[in-house]
C-alpha positions, 0 to 999 in steps of 0.5 A: 494374527493381531486384532484390528482396530476396529475389533477393539473398538471400546464403543461396543455394547455387550448383550449380557450386561458386561461392563464396557472394556477401556481399549484405550491402552490397546487403541493407542498400541495399534493405531498407526501414527501417519505423521511419525512414520511416514511424514518423510514421503511424498507421492508424485502423480501425473508422470508420463508412462514409459516402457520398463527400459526407460524407467531409469532415465525417468527416475534420474530426470525425475531427480533433478527436480526433486534434489532442488528442494531437499536430499533424496537419492535414486534408491528413494524413488519407488515408481511401480509398474502396471499390472502387465509389468511392460509400462511404468504406472504414471506415479512414484513414491519419493522418501526425503531425509526430513519431513521439512524437505518433504513439505518443501517438495510439495510446496515447490513442485506440486503443479509444476510442468514436467515437460509440454505434456505432463504437469505433475501433482506432488502431496504427501503420503500422509495426506493421501492416507489421512483424507483417502481412508475408508469412510472419508470418500463416498463410493457414489457419485454426487453432483456438486451443489452449486450455491445461489448467486450472491452479488458482492460489494463493487470494491471500486465504487468510490470512483463513480463519484458525480462530483469526482471527489477523492476520498481519505483516511484520518486516524486520530486517538482511538478512531479511524475515519474515511472521508469525502474530501470538500473544497469549501465545506467540512469533509463528509464522513464516509465511516468511523470506527473506534480501535479498527486498528492496533498501530497504523493503517495503510491503502493498498497501491490502487486504493481497492482495500484499506489495511488494518494492522492487529496483533494477530495479523493483517486485514483488508477492508473495502467496498461501500459498507467497508466489510472485511475482504481479506485476513492474513494470519501473522503473529506480531506483524509490524509492517506490510507492502503490496506488489503494484497490482495488488495481487501478492502482500508481503508482511514482516514481523521483527520477531520470529514466528512461532507456529504450533501443529494444527494451525489452520493457516500457517504450516511448520515451514513458517515456524521461526520466519519473519516474512510471509509473502501472500496470495491475495486472492486465495489468502494463502501464504506462498513462501515464507523468509528470515530476516537477513543480518545487516552487515555492520557493527552490532555493538557501540564503543562502549559495548551496548547493542546498537539498533539494526536497520532493516531495509524496507521494503526487503522484497522489491517487486517488477512493475508487472509483478512477475518477479520479486527480488530480495538483496543479500548485501554484499552478495547478490540478488535472489529473484523469484518468479511469481505465482510459484515463488520459484527461485529464477534458474534455480540460483541467485544472481551473484553481484559481489559487493551490491548495495542497492537495486531498484526495479524500473517502475515501468515496463522498459522500452528500450531502443530496438527491443522487441522481447519481454524484459524487466530491468533493474539497475544496482551499484556496487562500491570500490572494492580494492583496486576496482572502482565502484560500479553502476549496472543496468540488468535485464530479467529474465536473461540476466544480461547487464546492458549498461555499466559505469564505472565511478571513483572516490564514491562514498555513497550513491542513491538510485532514482527511477523516472516514473516512466523508466525513461531515465534512471539518476544515480546520486553519487556522493564523492569524497576528495582523495585527501579528506574523505569528509569533504563530500560533493555530489554529481548526477549521473543520468542513464538515458534508458530509451536511447540507443546505447543508453548514454550517460549525461553527467550533471555536476557543479553543485553547490554542496551535497545533494540531500534530496532529489525528486524527478517530475512524475510522468515528466522529465524535469527534477528538483534537488536540494543541496547543503553546505558543510556542517561546521564543527560544533554547530547546533543549527543545521546549514542553510540549504539550496533549491535547484530546479532542472529541466530539459533544453528544448530538442526537435522532434520527440528527443529530450535535450540536455538538462539544464539549470533554471534557477537556484534559491539560496539560504533556505532551510528546505529539506523535502520535495513533494511533486504533484502525482500528475507533474507540473506543481511541486512543494518544497517544504521544510519538515520535521524541524523545530526551527522552520516549517516553510512551504513554497508551491512551484509551478513549472509551466506558469502561464505568464511571460517567459524570461528571456534566458528561459526561451530555449528551456522546456519549463517557466518556472514561478513561485505561485504560493507560500505557506507555514504549518507549525511542526509538520511532519508529513506532506501528501497530495491527493491523486488528482493533484488538486490538493495538498494536505500537510500534518503534524502527527502525534507519533513524532511530536505532541504540539499542536498536532492536526492537519492543513489542507491547501490547493495545488497553488498554496491557497489555504482551504482549511486548518484543523487542530485535532488532539491525538492526530496520528495519520492522514492518507489519501486514497490512491486511485488505479491508472487512467482509461484515457489515452495519451491523445485523450488526455492531451485533448482534455489539457487543450480545453482545460478552460471549457472544463474549468468553466463547468466545474466552476459552474457545478460548484456554484450550483452546489453552494446555491442548492445548499443555501437554498436547502437550508432556507427551505428547511427553515421555511418549512419548520416555520410554517409547521409551527404556525399551523400548529398554533392555529389548530391549537387555538381553534381546538381551545375555542371549541372547547370553551364554547362546549363548556358553555363559558364565554367567547374569547378573543384570539389574543386570549386563545394564544395566551391559553396555548402559551400555558397549555403545558400546566394542569389547569388552563388559566387566562392571565390579563395584561393591561397596557395604558397609552397616552395618546394626547396630553394638554395642559390649560390654565384656568382662571 
């Protein structure tokens, strides 16, 4: 019989003084390499116990799940019987063709329900052998030790600020700092660190975490001490994207990962992948993917490789983060269910020619629909004799609830309104004779109305280059541009158009009508306040123009006669300019607007400006090597709609309270300065008086003549010398002078 590994232990000591024998070659020969022999096997626990006659049916039923992740067959499933041989033992061994398929089965099938009463547990056979080997598990039960309670940092502490201030992060040079925004003073620094990130920083959607990017992965920071909360290993990471509820995060690298065996975080399944979707709570990867090839030429006319643009975010989240979807351009959409990241219904949704899709930003509330659903909008181009098409599809039923055929389409963009009441499809059309002659019309789907009717807005002057809905509202702004003359070096002038619905009875929304069009502009960017009503229309990334126009849609003034039937009173309330402006961002409250000029885009006059919602300049700060500004987002409000209406109704009263607080803050600041200066003066006078008295006492003890207070003061002034000396200065003053002639 061959000796066991324990019998050949080279650590054994011998009594007769014999030298230890090197058994390393025998150790290598007899040690079982589980990773090489059994890594294609998995163990399934939690199976129902059935009679021997039903065993084959159970195996076939189990194979339906097993074959979704790899190749196996009925002969590769071994299901033991109990000691009596009448019932199955409740577990099974399964062999796959490759170790990768076995690993995929563990990841996809572990903790999945087999039926209403049974949930299976799937593990690698090698893991059971490795961790269940004799000596690894203590035979005697020991109660687990409960660690003492440790209070964790409050991750949303900044929301309790008594003054209701917002925070922002600023990246300049090698320093990243977080600041409190102050209306009239310089921002108050909260934290500032050097080399906090290697590329950029990014807030999570609700402002809980600050994300820093590094060569080895991503780190999340938060709490009042700005400690590291989470970290995700993704070598070479370039971009990061969160789910709306911050429970999941997607990381992407343009280079496929190289994962070596024994990596504590990543498995061999992530090797060669570009995307990883993580669970933020556990910091474990849920699933990884490769980057799909983008359709289009990979070389230019001269044979040089062209840069391929990726779609970002490649994985788009439903409003409640129960689903995440990825589009394969021209083929269809793959919808994955969270948190298991299983492909919904095990098949992708086939949509021939699909070019783009967008989830509704909130849970849809369609007419007479009570069942749970999520909704996404997609469009397909013209293919042969088939027209272009826009569709609305529900998930998980995959029902197409509305379609719209379009003709002569060059391109289309999908724009959801923030509350999912409307989705606007911006359709660029070409004429039948000249495909370079582009015009635009808007197809607005009224999602909450019966039958999802579509309203068309056309007769627009030129092609639409930008479109934006009002947040939590039903008004929108668009920018149009005329045709570019051949060989023109200067871009054409643009026109800004403002739209709102007509007044309608009850809660219905009327037809969309044009309020006003402002011609001969250079604007190309639209930025709405997150609370609606106010908007900034600007010119960014331009060397010729850098205008800022601040618009109010509910101006509290006289309304023009032509606007009596419209739900808006439009007014230009302020203008500004910022040379080299590259970015614009509103704060979460809608009170302030920050414009910035980043060194990432040009190297002249970098820095930021801060404005009120009405365009009043509060601060202009030029900063060398200024890179990034980002306001800290806030979570959803806890107030009901009625409470918010009450706040708006009594806004003037609240404004008075805030003005009093601002004035009190200014007064307290001035009072603090005066009090500090007075304290310094009193301390200095007390010190002089004490030293003068000490000098007088010292001279008296030495038997010297008494000195006056004036001479003592001179001694105090010369106190720093080795000896004391008195400097007397004699001043002559002529009180009166008269001349008398004596004969």
